[in-house]
mmCIF file of the N, C-alpha and C atoms, coordinates in Angstrom:
data_MODEL
# 
_entry.id   MODEL 
# 
loop_
_atom_site.group_PDB 
_atom_site.id 
_atom_site.type_symbol 
_atom_site.label_atom_id 
_atom_site.label_alt_id 
_atom_site.label_comp_id 
_atom_site.label_asym_id 
_atom_site.label_entity_id 
_atom_site.label_seq_id 
_atom_site.pdbx_PDB_ins_code 
_atom_site.Cartn_x 
_atom_site.Cartn_y 
_atom_site.Cartn_z 
_atom_site.occupancy 
_atom_site.B_iso_or_equiv 
_atom_site.pdbx_formal_charge 
_atom_site.auth_seq_id 
_atom_site.auth_comp_id 
_atom_site.auth_asym_id 
_atom_site.auth_atom_id 
_atom_site.pdbx_PDB_model_num 
ATOM 1   N N  . MET A 1 1  ? -2.779  -10.725 14.208  1.00 0.00 ? 1  MET A N  1 
ATOM 2   C CA . MET A 1 1  ? -2.237  -9.022  14.214  1.00 0.00 ? 1  MET A CA 1 
ATOM 3   C C  . MET A 1 1  ? -3.737  -8.223  14.547  1.00 0.00 ? 1  MET A C  1 
ATOM 4   N N  . ARG A 1 2  ? -3.786  -7.861  14.803  1.00 0.00 ? 2  ARG A N  1 
ATOM 5   C CA . ARG A 1 2  ? -4.988  -6.946  15.488  1.00 0.00 ? 2  ARG A CA 1 
ATOM 6   C C  . ARG A 1 2  ? -5.127  -5.738  14.290  1.00 0.00 ? 2  ARG A C  1 
ATOM 7   N N  . THR A 1 3  ? -6.288  -5.583  13.611  1.00 0.00 ? 3  THR A N  1 
ATOM 8   C CA . THR A 1 3  ? -6.269  -4.292  12.469  1.00 0.00 ? 3  THR A CA 1 
ATOM 9   C C  . THR A 1 3  ? -6.499  -3.171  13.225  1.00 0.00 ? 3  THR A C  1 
ATOM 10  N N  . PRO A 1 4  ? -5.591  -2.196  12.537  1.00 0.00 ? 4  PRO A N  1 
ATOM 11  C CA . PRO A 1 4  ? -5.726  -0.811  13.431  1.00 0.00 ? 4  PRO A CA 1 
ATOM 12  C C  . PRO A 1 4  ? -6.766  -0.185  12.902  1.00 0.00 ? 4  PRO A C  1 
ATOM 13  N N  . ASP A 1 5  ? -7.415  0.802   13.553  1.00 0.00 ? 5  ASP A N  1 
ATOM 14  C CA . ASP A 1 5  ? -8.465  1.297   13.296  1.00 0.00 ? 5  ASP A CA 1 
ATOM 15  C C  . ASP A 1 5  ? -7.758  2.538   12.157  1.00 0.00 ? 5  ASP A C  1 
ATOM 16  N N  . LEU A 1 6  ? -8.468  2.405   10.976  1.00 0.00 ? 6  LEU A N  1 
ATOM 17  C CA . LEU A 1 6  ? -7.895  3.180   9.554   1.00 0.00 ? 6  LEU A CA 1 
ATOM 18  C C  . LEU A 1 6  ? -8.945  4.442   9.468   1.00 0.00 ? 6  LEU A C  1 
ATOM 19  N N  . SER A 1 7  ? -9.975  4.981   10.315  1.00 0.00 ? 7  SER A N  1 
ATOM 20  C CA . SER A 1 7  ? -11.027 5.978   9.848   1.00 0.00 ? 7  SER A CA 1 
ATOM 21  C C  . SER A 1 7  ? -10.273 7.216   9.718   1.00 0.00 ? 7  SER A C  1 
ATOM 22  N N  . ALA A 1 8  ? -8.816  7.236   10.565  1.00 0.00 ? 8  ALA A N  1 
ATOM 23  C CA . ALA A 1 8  ? -8.458  8.869   10.674  1.00 0.00 ? 8  ALA A CA 1 
ATOM 24  C C  . ALA A 1 8  ? -7.069  8.548   9.630   1.00 0.00 ? 8  ALA A C  1 
ATOM 25  N N  . ALA A 1 9  ? -6.882  7.552   8.760   1.00 0.00 ? 9  ALA A N  1 
ATOM 26  C CA . ALA A 1 9  ? -5.917  7.477   8.097   1.00 0.00 ? 9  ALA A CA 1 
ATOM 27  C C  . ALA A 1 9  ? -5.572  8.537   6.963   1.00 0.00 ? 9  ALA A C  1 
ATOM 28  N N  . THR A 1 10 ? -4.311  9.029   6.564   1.00 0.00 ? 10 THR A N  1 
ATOM 29  C CA . THR A 1 10 ? -4.038  10.157  5.746   1.00 0.00 ? 10 THR A CA 1 
ATOM 30  C C  . THR A 1 10 ? -3.220  9.050   4.617   1.00 0.00 ? 10 THR A C  1 
ATOM 31  N N  . TRP A 1 11 ? -4.182  8.943   3.656   1.00 0.00 ? 11 TRP A N  1 
ATOM 32  C CA . TRP A 1 11 ? -3.490  7.795   2.692   1.00 0.00 ? 11 TRP A CA 1 
ATOM 33  C C  . TRP A 1 11 ? -2.678  8.667   1.581   1.00 0.00 ? 11 TRP A C  1 
ATOM 34  N N  . ARG A 1 12 ? -1.724  7.934   0.721   1.00 0.00 ? 12 ARG A N  1 
ATOM 35  C CA . ARG A 1 12 ? -0.714  9.070   -0.413  1.00 0.00 ? 12 ARG A CA 1 
ATOM 36  C C  . ARG A 1 12 ? -0.724  7.854   -1.120  1.00 0.00 ? 12 ARG A C  1 
ATOM 37  N N  . LYS A 1 13 ? -1.067  8.397   -2.383  1.00 0.00 ? 13 LYS A N  1 
ATOM 38  C CA . LYS A 1 13 ? -0.533  7.159   -3.706  1.00 0.00 ? 13 LYS A CA 1 
ATOM 39  C C  . LYS A 1 13 ? 0.504   7.223   -3.774  1.00 0.00 ? 13 LYS A C  1 
ATOM 40  N N  . SER A 1 14 ? 0.554   6.032   -4.448  1.00 0.00 ? 14 SER A N  1 
ATOM 41  C CA . SER A 1 14 ? 2.322   5.248   -4.661  1.00 0.00 ? 14 SER A CA 1 
ATOM 42  C C  . SER A 1 14 ? 2.499   6.436   -5.458  1.00 0.00 ? 14 SER A C  1 
ATOM 43  N N  . SER A 1 15 ? 4.224   6.507   -5.529  1.00 0.00 ? 15 SER A N  1 
ATOM 44  C CA . SER A 1 15 ? 4.780   6.868   -6.624  1.00 0.00 ? 15 SER A CA 1 
ATOM 45  C C  . SER A 1 15 ? 5.383   6.471   -8.004  1.00 0.00 ? 15 SER A C  1 
ATOM 46  N N  . TYR A 1 16 ? 4.768   5.230   -7.608  1.00 0.00 ? 16 TYR A N  1 
ATOM 47  C CA . TYR A 1 16 ? 4.554   4.621   -9.164  1.00 0.00 ? 16 TYR A CA 1 
ATOM 48  C C  . TYR A 1 16 ? 3.168   4.322   -10.094 1.00 0.00 ? 16 TYR A C  1 
ATOM 49  N N  . SER A 1 17 ? 1.942   5.074   -9.149  1.00 0.00 ? 17 SER A N  1 
ATOM 50  C CA . SER A 1 17 ? 0.824   5.164   -10.120 1.00 0.00 ? 17 SER A CA 1 
ATOM 51  C C  . SER A 1 17 ? 1.252   6.124   -11.001 1.00 0.00 ? 17 SER A C  1 
ATOM 52  N N  . ASN A 1 18 ? 0.268   5.963   -12.272 1.00 0.00 ? 18 ASN A N  1 
ATOM 53  C CA . ASN A 1 18 ? -0.158  6.633   -13.233 1.00 0.00 ? 18 ASN A CA 1 
ATOM 54  C C  . ASN A 1 18 ? -0.797  7.792   -13.276 1.00 0.00 ? 18 ASN A C  1 
ATOM 55  N N  . GLY A 1 19 ? -0.932  8.482   -13.610 1.00 0.00 ? 19 GLY A N  1 
ATOM 56  C CA . GLY A 1 19 ? -2.117  9.571   -13.859 1.00 0.00 ? 19 GLY A CA 1 
ATOM 57  C C  . GLY A 1 19 ? -3.238  9.392   -14.591 1.00 0.00 ? 19 GLY A C  1 
ATOM 58  N N  . ASP A 1 20 ? -3.570  8.137   -15.436 1.00 0.00 ? 20 ASP A N  1 
ATOM 59  C CA . ASP A 1 20 ? -4.586  7.594   -15.886 1.00 0.00 ? 20 ASP A CA 1 
ATOM 60  C C  . ASP A 1 20 ? -5.618  7.104   -15.155 1.00 0.00 ? 20 ASP A C  1 
ATOM 61  N N  . GLY A 1 21 ? -5.546  6.905   -13.629 1.00 0.00 ? 21 GLY A N  1 
ATOM 62  C CA . GLY A 1 21 ? -6.618  6.598   -13.166 1.00 0.00 ? 21 GLY A CA 1 
ATOM 63  C C  . GLY A 1 21 ? -6.318  4.812   -13.039 1.00 0.00 ? 21 GLY A C  1 
ATOM 64  N N  . GLY A 1 22 ? -5.445  4.323   -13.831 1.00 0.00 ? 22 GLY A N  1 
ATOM 65  C CA . GLY A 1 22 ? -5.556  3.105   -13.484 1.00 0.00 ? 22 GLY A CA 1 
ATOM 66  C C  . GLY A 1 22 ? -4.292  2.493   -12.539 1.00 0.00 ? 22 GLY A C  1 
ATOM 67  N N  . GLN A 1 23 ? -4.138  1.054   -11.968 1.00 0.00 ? 23 GLN A N  1 
ATOM 68  C CA . GLN A 1 23 ? -3.646  0.548   -11.241 1.00 0.00 ? 23 GLN A CA 1 
ATOM 69  C C  . GLN A 1 23 ? -2.657  1.159   -10.107 1.00 0.00 ? 23 GLN A C  1 
ATOM 70  N N  . CYS A 1 24 ? -3.557  2.245   -9.653  1.00 0.00 ? 24 CYS A N  1 
ATOM 71  C CA . CYS A 1 24 ? -3.264  2.661   -8.283  1.00 0.00 ? 24 CYS A CA 1 
ATOM 72  C C  . CYS A 1 24 ? -3.394  2.260   -6.698  1.00 0.00 ? 24 CYS A C  1 
ATOM 73  N N  . ILE A 1 25 ? -2.368  2.302   -6.152  1.00 0.00 ? 25 ILE A N  1 
ATOM 74  C CA . ILE A 1 25 ? -2.500  1.548   -4.418  1.00 0.00 ? 25 ILE A CA 1 
ATOM 75  C C  . ILE A 1 25 ? -2.287  3.305   -3.607  1.00 0.00 ? 25 ILE A C  1 
ATOM 76  N N  . GLU A 1 26 ? -2.541  2.896   -2.503  1.00 0.00 ? 26 GLU A N  1 
ATOM 77  C CA . GLU A 1 26 ? -2.532  3.853   -1.860  1.00 0.00 ? 26 GLU A CA 1 
ATOM 78  C C  . GLU A 1 26 ? -1.581  3.785   -0.735  1.00 0.00 ? 26 GLU A C  1 
ATOM 79  N N  . VAL A 1 27 ? -1.121  4.347   0.027   1.00 0.00 ? 27 VAL A N  1 
ATOM 80  C CA . VAL A 1 27 ? -0.491  3.697   1.464   1.00 0.00 ? 27 VAL A CA 1 
ATOM 81  C C  . VAL A 1 27 ? -1.391  4.395   2.539   1.00 0.00 ? 27 VAL A C  1 
ATOM 82  N N  . ALA A 1 28 ? -1.006  4.416   3.642   1.00 0.00 ? 28 ALA A N  1 
ATOM 83  C CA . ALA A 1 28 ? -0.896  5.191   5.182   1.00 0.00 ? 28 ALA A CA 1 
ATOM 84  C C  . ALA A 1 28 ? 0.128   5.028   6.065   1.00 0.00 ? 28 ALA A C  1 
ATOM 85  N N  . ASP A 1 29 ? 0.599   5.933   6.241   1.00 0.00 ? 29 ASP A N  1 
ATOM 86  C CA . ASP A 1 29 ? 1.823   6.216   7.052   1.00 0.00 ? 29 ASP A CA 1 
ATOM 87  C C  . ASP A 1 29 ? 1.548   6.410   8.271   1.00 0.00 ? 29 ASP A C  1 
ATOM 88  N N  . GLY A 1 30 ? 2.378   6.169   9.146   1.00 0.00 ? 30 GLY A N  1 
ATOM 89  C CA . GLY A 1 30 ? 2.056   6.722   10.390  1.00 0.00 ? 30 GLY A CA 1 
ATOM 90  C C  . GLY A 1 30 ? 1.530   5.508   11.810  1.00 0.00 ? 30 GLY A C  1 
ATOM 91  N N  . PHE A 1 31 ? 1.526   4.482   10.883  1.00 0.00 ? 31 PHE A N  1 
ATOM 92  C CA . PHE A 1 31 ? 0.792   3.087   12.182  1.00 0.00 ? 31 PHE A CA 1 
ATOM 93  C C  . PHE A 1 31 ? 2.039   2.423   12.384  1.00 0.00 ? 31 PHE A C  1 
ATOM 94  N N  . ARG A 1 32 ? 2.458   1.783   13.860  1.00 0.00 ? 32 ARG A N  1 
ATOM 95  C CA . ARG A 1 32 ? 3.259   1.396   14.254  1.00 0.00 ? 32 ARG A CA 1 
ATOM 96  C C  . ARG A 1 32 ? 3.175   -0.170  13.475  1.00 0.00 ? 32 ARG A C  1 
ATOM 97  N N  . SER A 1 33 ? 4.397   -0.669  13.163  1.00 0.00 ? 33 SER A N  1 
ATOM 98  C CA . SER A 1 33 ? 4.613   -1.729  12.632  1.00 0.00 ? 33 SER A CA 1 
ATOM 99  C C  . SER A 1 33 ? 4.024   -2.408  11.502  1.00 0.00 ? 33 SER A C  1 
ATOM 100 N N  . VAL A 1 34 ? 2.800   -1.704  10.986  1.00 0.00 ? 34 VAL A N  1 
ATOM 101 C CA . VAL A 1 34 ? 2.105   -2.119  9.937   1.00 0.00 ? 34 VAL A CA 1 
ATOM 102 C C  . VAL A 1 34 ? 2.414   -1.227  8.956   1.00 0.00 ? 34 VAL A C  1 
ATOM 103 N N  . ILE A 1 35 ? 1.732   -1.540  7.613   1.00 0.00 ? 35 ILE A N  1 
ATOM 104 C CA . ILE A 1 35 ? 1.366   -0.976  6.426   1.00 0.00 ? 35 ILE A CA 1 
ATOM 105 C C  . ILE A 1 35 ? 0.210   -1.204  6.107   1.00 0.00 ? 35 ILE A C  1 
ATOM 106 N N  . PRO A 1 36 ? -1.032  -0.175  6.025   1.00 0.00 ? 36 PRO A N  1 
ATOM 107 C CA . PRO A 1 36 ? -2.087  -0.236  5.581   1.00 0.00 ? 36 PRO A CA 1 
ATOM 108 C C  . PRO A 1 36 ? -2.096  0.148   3.519   1.00 0.00 ? 36 PRO A C  1 
ATOM 109 N N  . VAL A 1 37 ? -2.734  -0.857  2.949   1.00 0.00 ? 37 VAL A N  1 
ATOM 110 C CA . VAL A 1 37 ? -2.589  -0.418  1.467   1.00 0.00 ? 37 VAL A CA 1 
ATOM 111 C C  . VAL A 1 37 ? -4.095  -0.618  1.106   1.00 0.00 ? 37 VAL A C  1 
ATOM 112 N N  . ARG A 1 38 ? -4.569  0.378   0.232   1.00 0.00 ? 38 ARG A N  1 
ATOM 113 C CA . ARG A 1 38 ? -5.845  0.262   -0.225  1.00 0.00 ? 38 ARG A CA 1 
ATOM 114 C C  . ARG A 1 38 ? -6.013  0.657   -1.887  1.00 0.00 ? 38 ARG A C  1 
ATOM 115 N N  . ASP A 1 39 ? -6.727  0.139   -2.798  1.00 0.00 ? 39 ASP A N  1 
ATOM 116 C CA . ASP A 1 39 ? -7.034  0.444   -4.124  1.00 0.00 ? 39 ASP A CA 1 
ATOM 117 C C  . ASP A 1 39 ? -7.398  2.012   -4.205  1.00 0.00 ? 39 ASP A C  1 
ATOM 118 N N  . SER A 1 40 ? -6.657  3.004   -4.793  1.00 0.00 ? 40 SER A N  1 
ATOM 119 C CA . SER A 1 40 ? -7.160  4.242   -4.746  1.00 0.00 ? 40 SER A CA 1 
ATOM 120 C C  . SER A 1 40 ? -8.559  4.343   -5.426  1.00 0.00 ? 40 SER A C  1 
ATOM 121 N N  . LYS A 1 41 ? -8.922  3.377   -6.467  1.00 0.00 ? 41 LYS A N  1 
ATOM 122 C CA . LYS A 1 41 ? -10.136 3.613   -7.081  1.00 0.00 ? 41 LYS A CA 1 
ATOM 123 C C  . LYS A 1 41 ? -11.598 2.944   -6.234  1.00 0.00 ? 41 LYS A C  1 
ATOM 124 N N  . ASP A 1 42 ? -11.137 2.409   -5.196  1.00 0.00 ? 42 ASP A N  1 
ATOM 125 C CA . ASP A 1 42 ? -12.254 2.041   -4.255  1.00 0.00 ? 42 ASP A CA 1 
ATOM 126 C C  . ASP A 1 42 ? -11.639 2.172   -2.743  1.00 0.00 ? 42 ASP A C  1 
ATOM 127 N N  . PRO A 1 43 ? -11.887 3.856   -2.703  1.00 0.00 ? 43 PRO A N  1 
ATOM 128 C CA . PRO A 1 43 ? -11.459 4.284   -1.369  1.00 0.00 ? 43 PRO A CA 1 
ATOM 129 C C  . PRO A 1 43 ? -12.067 3.935   -0.146  1.00 0.00 ? 43 PRO A C  1 
ATOM 130 N N  . GLU A 1 44 ? -13.335 3.331   -0.260  1.00 0.00 ? 44 GLU A N  1 
ATOM 131 C CA . GLU A 1 44 ? -14.201 2.901   0.908   1.00 0.00 ? 44 GLU A CA 1 
ATOM 132 C C  . GLU A 1 44 ? -14.471 1.598   0.823   1.00 0.00 ? 44 GLU A C  1 
ATOM 133 N N  . GLY A 1 45 ? -13.521 0.434   -0.011  1.00 0.00 ? 45 GLY A N  1 
ATOM 134 C CA . GLY A 1 45 ? -13.509 -0.449  0.144   1.00 0.00 ? 45 GLY A CA 1 
ATOM 135 C C  . GLY A 1 45 ? -12.362 -1.236  1.172   1.00 0.00 ? 45 GLY A C  1 
ATOM 136 N N  . PRO A 1 46 ? -12.250 -2.172  1.158   1.00 0.00 ? 46 PRO A N  1 
ATOM 137 C CA . PRO A 1 46 ? -11.243 -2.631  2.223   1.00 0.00 ? 46 PRO A CA 1 
ATOM 138 C C  . PRO A 1 46 ? -9.955  -2.152  1.812   1.00 0.00 ? 46 PRO A C  1 
ATOM 139 N N  . ALA A 1 47 ? -8.908  -3.004  3.089   1.00 0.00 ? 47 ALA A N  1 
ATOM 140 C CA . ALA A 1 47 ? -7.396  -1.976  3.047   1.00 0.00 ? 47 ALA A CA 1 
ATOM 141 C C  . ALA A 1 47 ? -6.755  -3.532  3.468   1.00 0.00 ? 47 ALA A C  1 
ATOM 142 N N  . LEU A 1 48 ? -5.793  -3.539  3.070   1.00 0.00 ? 48 LEU A N  1 
ATOM 143 C CA . LEU A 1 48 ? -5.015  -4.633  3.530   1.00 0.00 ? 48 LEU A CA 1 
ATOM 144 C C  . LEU A 1 48 ? -4.050  -4.185  4.320   1.00 0.00 ? 48 LEU A C  1 
ATOM 145 N N  . VAL A 1 49 ? -3.285  -5.175  5.157   1.00 0.00 ? 49 VAL A N  1 
ATOM 146 C CA . VAL A 1 49 ? -2.830  -4.349  6.472   1.00 0.00 ? 49 VAL A CA 1 
ATOM 147 C C  . VAL A 1 49 ? -0.973  -5.213  6.540   1.00 0.00 ? 49 VAL A C  1 
ATOM 148 N N  . PHE A 1 50 ? -0.338  -5.103  5.897   1.00 0.00 ? 50 PHE A N  1 
ATOM 149 C CA . PHE A 1 50 ? 1.210   -6.060  6.233   1.00 0.00 ? 50 PHE A CA 1 
ATOM 150 C C  . PHE A 1 50 ? 1.967   -5.369  7.148   1.00 0.00 ? 50 PHE A C  1 
ATOM 151 N N  . PRO A 1 51 ? 2.591   -5.989  7.611   1.00 0.00 ? 51 PRO A N  1 
ATOM 152 C CA . PRO A 1 51 ? 3.671   -6.125  8.677   1.00 0.00 ? 51 PRO A CA 1 
ATOM 153 C C  . PRO A 1 51 ? 4.757   -4.999  7.849   1.00 0.00 ? 51 PRO A C  1 
ATOM 154 N N  . THR A 1 52 ? 5.406   -3.956  8.716   1.00 0.00 ? 52 THR A N  1 
ATOM 155 C CA . THR A 1 52 ? 6.491   -3.317  8.170   1.00 0.00 ? 52 THR A CA 1 
ATOM 156 C C  . THR A 1 52 ? 7.331   -4.123  7.296   1.00 0.00 ? 52 THR A C  1 
ATOM 157 N N  . ALA A 1 53 ? 7.889   -5.056  7.867   1.00 0.00 ? 53 ALA A N  1 
ATOM 158 C CA . ALA A 1 53 ? 9.296   -6.106  7.629   1.00 0.00 ? 53 ALA A CA 1 
ATOM 159 C C  . ALA A 1 53 ? 8.561   -6.835  6.152   1.00 0.00 ? 53 ALA A C  1 
ATOM 160 N N  . ALA A 1 54 ? 7.581   -7.024  6.276   1.00 0.00 ? 54 ALA A N  1 
ATOM 161 C CA . ALA A 1 54 ? 6.924   -7.299  4.741   1.00 0.00 ? 54 ALA A CA 1 
ATOM 162 C C  . ALA A 1 54 ? 6.393   -6.916  3.637   1.00 0.00 ? 54 ALA A C  1 
ATOM 163 N N  . TRP A 1 55 ? 6.277   -5.409  3.908   1.00 0.00 ? 55 TRP A N  1 
ATOM 164 C CA . TRP A 1 55 ? 5.781   -4.505  2.897   1.00 0.00 ? 55 TRP A CA 1 
ATOM 165 C C  . TRP A 1 55 ? 7.410   -3.874  2.544   1.00 0.00 ? 55 TRP A C  1 
ATOM 166 N N  . SER A 1 56 ? 8.328   -3.910  3.556   1.00 0.00 ? 56 SER A N  1 
ATOM 167 C CA . SER A 1 56 ? 9.818   -3.438  3.278   1.00 0.00 ? 56 SER A CA 1 
ATOM 168 C C  . SER A 1 56 ? 10.498  -4.548  2.043   1.00 0.00 ? 56 SER A C  1 
ATOM 169 N N  . ALA A 1 57 ? 10.235  -5.446  2.424   1.00 0.00 ? 57 ALA A N  1 
ATOM 170 C CA . ALA A 1 57 ? 10.538  -6.414  1.376   1.00 0.00 ? 57 ALA A CA 1 
ATOM 171 C C  . ALA A 1 57 ? 9.680   -6.617  0.267   1.00 0.00 ? 57 ALA A C  1 
ATOM 172 N N  . PHE A 1 58 ? 8.988   -6.411  -0.002  1.00 0.00 ? 58 PHE A N  1 
ATOM 173 C CA . PHE A 1 58 ? 7.872   -6.412  -0.967  1.00 0.00 ? 58 PHE A CA 1 
ATOM 174 C C  . PHE A 1 58 ? 8.500   -4.922  -2.078  1.00 0.00 ? 58 PHE A C  1 
ATOM 175 N N  . VAL A 1 59 ? 8.710   -4.385  -1.615  1.00 0.00 ? 59 VAL A N  1 
ATOM 176 C CA . VAL A 1 59 ? 9.074   -2.972  -2.033  1.00 0.00 ? 59 VAL A CA 1 
ATOM 177 C C  . VAL A 1 59 ? 10.750  -2.882  -2.366  1.00 0.00 ? 59 VAL A C  1 
ATOM 178 N N  . ALA A 1 60 ? 10.960  -3.620  -1.907  1.00 0.00 ? 60 ALA A N  1 
ATOM 179 C CA . ALA A 1 60 ? 12.410  -3.915  -2.105  1.00 0.00 ? 60 ALA A CA 1 
ATOM 180 C C  . ALA A 1 60 ? 12.855  -4.963  -3.699  1.00 0.00 ? 60 ALA A C  1 
ATOM 181 N N  . GLY A 1 61 ? 11.656  -5.855  -3.379  1.00 0.00 ? 61 GLY A N  1 
ATOM 182 C CA . GLY A 1 61 ? 11.796  -6.754  -4.619  1.00 0.00 ? 61 GLY A CA 1 
ATOM 183 C C  . GLY A 1 61 ? 11.169  -5.753  -5.832  1.00 0.00 ? 61 GLY A C  1 
ATOM 184 N N  . VAL A 1 62 ? 10.324  -5.007  -5.646  1.00 0.00 ? 62 VAL A N  1 
ATOM 185 C CA . VAL A 1 62 ? 9.574   -4.217  -7.035  1.00 0.00 ? 62 VAL A CA 1 
ATOM 186 C C  . VAL A 1 62 ? 10.968  -3.660  -7.530  1.00 0.00 ? 62 VAL A C  1 
ATOM 187 N N  . LYS A 1 63 ? 11.780  -2.995  -6.739  1.00 0.00 ? 63 LYS A N  1 
ATOM 188 C CA . LYS A 1 63 ? 12.754  -1.881  -7.079  1.00 0.00 ? 63 LYS A CA 1 
ATOM 189 C C  . LYS A 1 63 ? 13.463  -3.254  -7.699  1.00 0.00 ? 63 LYS A C  1 
ATOM 190 N N  . ALA A 1 64 ? 14.057  -4.058  -7.039  1.00 0.00 ? 64 ALA A N  1 
ATOM 191 C CA . ALA A 1 64 ? 15.100  -5.043  -8.104  1.00 0.00 ? 64 ALA A CA 1 
ATOM 192 C C  . ALA A 1 64 ? 14.620  -5.857  -9.286  1.00 0.00 ? 64 ALA A C  1 
ATOM 193 N N  . GLY A 1 65 ? 13.420  -5.450  -9.361  1.00 0.00 ? 65 GLY A N  1 
ATOM 194 C CA . GLY A 1 65 ? 12.722  -6.257  -10.698 1.00 0.00 ? 65 GLY A CA 1 
ATOM 195 C C  . GLY A 1 65 ? 12.277  -8.028  -10.662 1.00 0.00 ? 65 GLY A C  1 
ATOM 196 N N  . ASP A 1 66 ? 12.258  -8.051  -9.398  1.00 0.00 ? 66 ASP A N  1 
ATOM 197 C CA . ASP A 1 66 ? 12.117  -9.170  -8.788  1.00 0.00 ? 66 ASP A CA 1 
ATOM 198 C C  . ASP A 1 66 ? 10.706  -10.400 -9.469  1.00 0.00 ? 66 ASP A C  1 
ATOM 199 N N  . PHE A 1 67 ? 9.644   -9.193  -9.765  1.00 0.00 ? 67 PHE A N  1 
ATOM 200 C CA . PHE A 1 67 ? 8.430   -9.391  -10.168 1.00 0.00 ? 67 PHE A CA 1 
ATOM 201 C C  . PHE A 1 67 ? 7.986   -9.324  -11.607 1.00 0.00 ? 67 PHE A C  1 
ATOM 202 N N  . SER A 1 68 ? 8.671   -9.393  -12.148 1.00 0.00 ? 68 SER A N  1 
ATOM 203 C CA . SER A 1 68 ? 8.657   -9.211  -13.813 1.00 0.00 ? 68 SER A CA 1 
ATOM 204 C C  . SER A 1 68 ? 6.953   -9.829  -14.734 1.00 0.00 ? 68 SER A C  1 
ATOM 205 N N  . ALA A 1 69 ? 6.720   -8.785  -15.321 1.00 0.00 ? 69 ALA A N  1 
ATOM 206 C CA . ALA A 1 69 ? 5.698   -8.949  -15.911 1.00 0.00 ? 69 ALA A CA 1 
ATOM 207 C C  . ALA A 1 69 ? 5.273   -9.913  -17.121 1.00 0.00 ? 69 ALA A C  1 
ATOM 208 N N  . THR A 1 70 ? 6.347   -10.339 -17.296 1.00 0.00 ? 70 THR A N  1 
ATOM 209 C CA . THR A 1 70 ? 6.451   -11.067 -18.166 1.00 0.00 ? 70 THR A CA 1 
ATOM 210 C C  . THR A 1 70 ? 6.308   -12.724 -18.064 1.00 0.00 ? 70 THR A C  1 
# 
């Protein structure tokens, strides 16, 4: 998979992020077949790029409680 050019990406914080600055991720919409993800505390750092289907499966698992913190 070729990494897309993210220099013009518009990033948005996860709706699950809290307001205290901890554990926040940002995603960029508008990319064909991939979802770029980065740490909001390090916006100049690297981004991970996931195939859309894999990201959708991950989000569905989170919503279903498949990744318990215990």
